Structures are given as C-alpha cells and as structure tokens.
C-alpha positions as CSV (number, residue, x, y, z in Angstrom):
1,M,0.4,-50.5,195.8
2,K,3.8,-51.5,194.6
3,N,5.7,-48.8,192.8
4,E,9.3,-49.7,191.9
5,K,10.2,-46.5,190.1
6,V,11.1,-43.5,192.2
7,T,9.6,-40.2,190.9
8,N,11.7,-37.1,191.5
9,I,10.0,-33.7,191.6
10,L,11.4,-30.3,192.2
11,I,9.2,-27.3,193.1
12,V,10.8,-23.9,192.8
13,G,9.8,-20.3,193.3
14,V,10.2,-17.5,195.7
15,G,8.9,-17.2,199.3
16,G,5.2,-16.5,199.7
17,Q,4.0,-18.1,196.5
18,G,2.5,-21.2,198.1
19,S,5.0,-23.9,197.3
20,L,4.4,-25.5,200.7
21,L,0.8,-26.2,200.0
22,A,1.7,-27.5,196.5
23,S,4.1,-30.0,198.0
24,R,1.5,-31.1,200.6
25,I,-1.0,-31.7,197.8
26,I,1.5,-33.8,195.9
27,G,2.5,-35.7,199.0
28,A,-1.2,-36.5,199.6
29,L,-1.5,-37.9,196.1
30,Y,1.2,-40.5,196.8
31,I,0.0,-41.2,200.4
32,N,-3.5,-41.9,199.1
33,R,-1.9,-44.6,196.8
34,N,0.1,-46.0,199.7
35,I,3.3,-45.0,198.0
36,E,6.2,-43.8,200.2
37,V,7.0,-40.1,199.8
38,K,9.6,-37.8,201.2
39,I,9.5,-34.0,201.1
40,S,12.3,-31.5,201.9
41,E,11.9,-27.7,201.7
42,V,14.8,-25.3,201.6
43,H,14.3,-21.5,202.0
44,G,16.5,-18.8,200.6
45,M,17.8,-15.7,202.4
46,S,14.3,-14.4,203.3
47,Q,11.0,-16.2,203.9
48,R,9.2,-13.9,201.5
49,G,11.0,-13.0,198.3
50,G,13.9,-15.4,198.7
51,S,14.4,-18.4,196.5
52,V,12.6,-21.5,197.8
53,V,13.0,-25.1,196.5
54,T,11.1,-28.2,197.6
55,H,12.4,-31.7,196.8
56,V,9.7,-34.4,196.5
57,R,10.7,-38.1,196.0
58,A,8.2,-40.9,195.8
59,G,8.5,-44.6,195.4
60,D,9.2,-47.7,197.4
61,G,12.4,-47.6,199.5
62,V,13.1,-43.9,199.1
63,A,16.0,-43.0,201.4
64,S,17.1,-39.5,200.7
65,P,14.6,-36.7,200.3
66,I,17.0,-34.7,198.1
67,V,16.8,-34.8,194.3
68,A,20.2,-34.7,192.6
69,P,21.0,-32.6,189.6
70,G,20.0,-34.3,186.3
71,E,17.5,-36.6,188.1
72,A,14.3,-34.6,188.4
73,D,11.4,-36.1,186.4
74,I,9.2,-33.0,186.8
75,L,10.1,-29.4,187.6
76,I,7.3,-27.1,188.8
77,S,8.3,-23.5,188.8
78,F,6.3,-20.6,190.2
79,E,8.5,-18.0,188.6
80,E,10.2,-17.8,185.2
81,L,13.7,-17.0,186.3
82,E,13.6,-19.8,189.0
83,S,12.8,-22.3,186.2
84,L,16.0,-21.4,184.4
85,R,18.0,-21.4,187.7
86,W,16.9,-25.0,188.4
87,A,16.5,-26.4,184.9
88,H,19.7,-28.4,185.2
89,Y,18.1,-30.6,187.8
90,L,15.8,-32.0,185.1
91,R,16.7,-35.4,183.6
92,K,16.9,-35.7,179.8
93,G,13.3,-35.9,178.5
94,G,11.9,-34.5,181.8
95,S,8.9,-32.3,182.1
96,A,8.4,-28.8,183.4
97,A,5.3,-26.7,184.3
98,V,6.4,-23.1,184.5
99,S,4.4,-20.0,185.4
100,T,5.6,-17.1,183.3
101,Q,5.0,-14.7,186.2
102,T,8.2,-12.6,186.9
103,I,9.4,-11.5,190.4
104,P,12.7,-9.7,190.0
105,P,15.3,-10.7,192.6
106,A,17.2,-8.1,194.6
107,S,20.1,-8.1,192.1
108,V,17.7,-7.0,189.4
109,L,15.8,-4.5,191.6
110,S,19.1,-2.9,192.5
111,G,20.1,-2.4,188.9
112,A,23.2,-4.7,189.2
113,V,21.9,-7.1,186.5
114,A,19.0,-7.2,184.0
115,Y,16.2,-9.8,184.2
116,P,17.0,-12.4,181.5
117,E,14.9,-12.4,178.4
118,G,13.8,-15.4,176.3
119,I,13.7,-17.8,179.3
120,V,10.8,-19.9,177.9
121,D,12.5,-20.1,174.5
122,E,15.7,-21.2,176.2
123,L,13.8,-24.0,178.0
124,K,12.3,-25.1,174.8
125,T,15.7,-25.8,173.3
126,R,16.5,-28.3,176.1
127,G,14.4,-31.1,174.9
128,I,11.9,-31.1,177.8
129,R,8.1,-31.4,177.8
130,L,7.1,-27.8,178.7
131,A,3.9,-26.3,179.8
132,A,4.6,-22.5,180.2
133,F,1.7,-20.2,181.0
134,D,0.6,-17.4,183.3
135,A,-0.6,-19.2,186.4
136,L,-1.5,-16.0,188.1
137,A,-3.8,-14.9,185.2
138,A,-5.4,-18.4,185.2
139,A,-6.1,-18.2,188.9
140,V,-7.6,-14.7,188.5
141,S,-9.9,-16.0,185.7
142,A,-11.0,-18.8,188.1
143,G,-11.9,-16.3,190.8
144,T,-8.8,-15.6,193.0
145,A,-5.2,-14.7,192.6
146,K,-4.4,-16.6,195.7
147,A,-4.8,-19.9,193.9
148,A,-2.0,-19.3,191.4
149,N,-0.1,-22.2,193.1
150,V,-3.0,-24.6,192.5
151,A,-3.4,-23.4,188.9
152,L,0.2,-24.3,188.4
153,L,-0.4,-27.7,189.9
154,G,-3.3,-28.2,187.5
155,A,-0.8,-27.6,184.7
156,A,1.8,-30.0,186.2
157,S,-0.9,-32.6,186.6
158,V,-0.6,-33.5,182.9
159,F,2.8,-34.9,183.6
160,F,1.7,-37.2,186.5
161,D,0.1,-40.6,186.4
162,F,-2.9,-39.6,188.6
163,T,-6.5,-39.1,187.6
164,E,-8.3,-35.8,188.0
165,E,-10.4,-37.5,190.7
166,E,-7.2,-38.3,192.7
167,W,-6.0,-34.7,192.4
168,L,-9.3,-33.3,193.6
169,K,-9.3,-35.7,196.5
170,A,-5.8,-34.5,197.5
171,L,-7.0,-30.9,197.1
172,S,-10.0,-31.5,199.4
173,E,-7.6,-32.9,202.0
174,C,-5.2,-30.0,202.0
175,V,-7.4,-26.9,201.2
176,K,-9.8,-25.4,203.7
177,P,-13.4,-26.2,202.7
178,K,-14.5,-22.6,202.2
179,F,-11.7,-22.1,199.6
180,L,-12.0,-25.5,197.9
181,E,-14.4,-24.5,195.1
182,L,-12.2,-21.7,194.0
183,N,-9.1,-23.9,194.1
184,I,-10.8,-26.6,192.0
185,A,-11.6,-23.9,189.4
186,A,-8.0,-22.7,189.4
187,F,-6.7,-26.3,189.1
188,K,-8.9,-26.9,186.1
189,A,-7.9,-23.6,184.5
190,G,-4.2,-24.6,184.8
191,E,-4.9,-28.1,183.6
192,A,-6.6,-26.7,180.5
193,A,-3.8,-24.3,179.8
194,A,-1.2,-27.1,180.0
195,K,-3.1,-29.3,177.7
196,E,-3.1,-26.5,175.2
197,A,0.6,-25.7,175.7
198,V,2.0,-29.2,175.3
199,K,0.0,-30.1,172.2
C-alpha cells in the first residue's frame, strides 16, 4: 500500500510503564498495511523510573528513525509531566493522548522543585487536539492496572487512520493470548475516554 506521507509519533513516559509494548503494537499496525516503519527507543538514567522516549516514523522511504522537534504528528504520554517536557516536539495542529497519572521525578521527591500544576490546562493553550484522561483508572475499570499502556493506546487510536479491527489485530499479535481479553477491554475503555475528551 502506497503511503507518501510520513507519520511521526513520539511515545514518552518513565521506565516500567510499558512504552515498549505500545511501540510494538503501533509498529504492527503499519507492518500489517505494508507501510515502512522505524522505531527508536531511548532510556533515561535508570531503566525503571527514568525518562523514556520512543520515536516512531512510518511511511515510504523513511530514513532516520528520529523525530525532530516540531515535527511529531502524535504525542503519546504515559505521565503528565513528561507530556509537558516533550510537547515542543509536536507540530502545529498535532494531537496528544496524555495520561494524567503523575510519577514525581527524583528532583521533586528530593524537595528540590515542586511538581508543576496546571499541565493539562497549559497543553490546551497550545492549539493541539488533546485527549487527557487517567489511563490507569481506565485500565483498572477494565480489569487490570497492568494494561494502562494499552488504555492509553486506545485513547491515541482516535488520532490514527486505522480501524478498530486493525488495532485489535495488532494487539492480538503483540499481547500474550491469556492477557488479550483484558487488554482489549482496556483499549476500548481508553478509546471511549478519548472520544469523550476530544468532543
């Protein structure tokens, strides 16, 4: 399938939140459409708790796997502060799916600085399409806190040109069968939350 436009996606959060699975699912979406996709993951100072960013670029002739500042079409953020930290990567008119879960960084835990307030309100002033919701709570309502990453993908799905059937196929390819039903429920909970948030 010919796809002349390159789509740039940035997935951000902290270590241990499941961003790797999220990037694999998105990669599967494009592969299943025979669209070239490149993924590059960068970890912070620690595997768990440090900042993690994953660059995903999809389209014919994609050379570099790295998204440049101001060129991301979609930002997917697992943590509220990380969404603000990486918001400058979004292009004008871009979209963001943001979990309002907060995980204070070391500088906040040590008392050196305060966790910023009003992050979602700040993002709203930047002219982006925004779906901000508590992905962890959505996952818990679907049956497992461990699927918060997939709930966030469900929210982000409203910004992609893929059908729900394509998303569920990618999920089935990347999630172990015994966890698939719970992950599908989490995905749909996130999707419903996003549709409500971006009305």
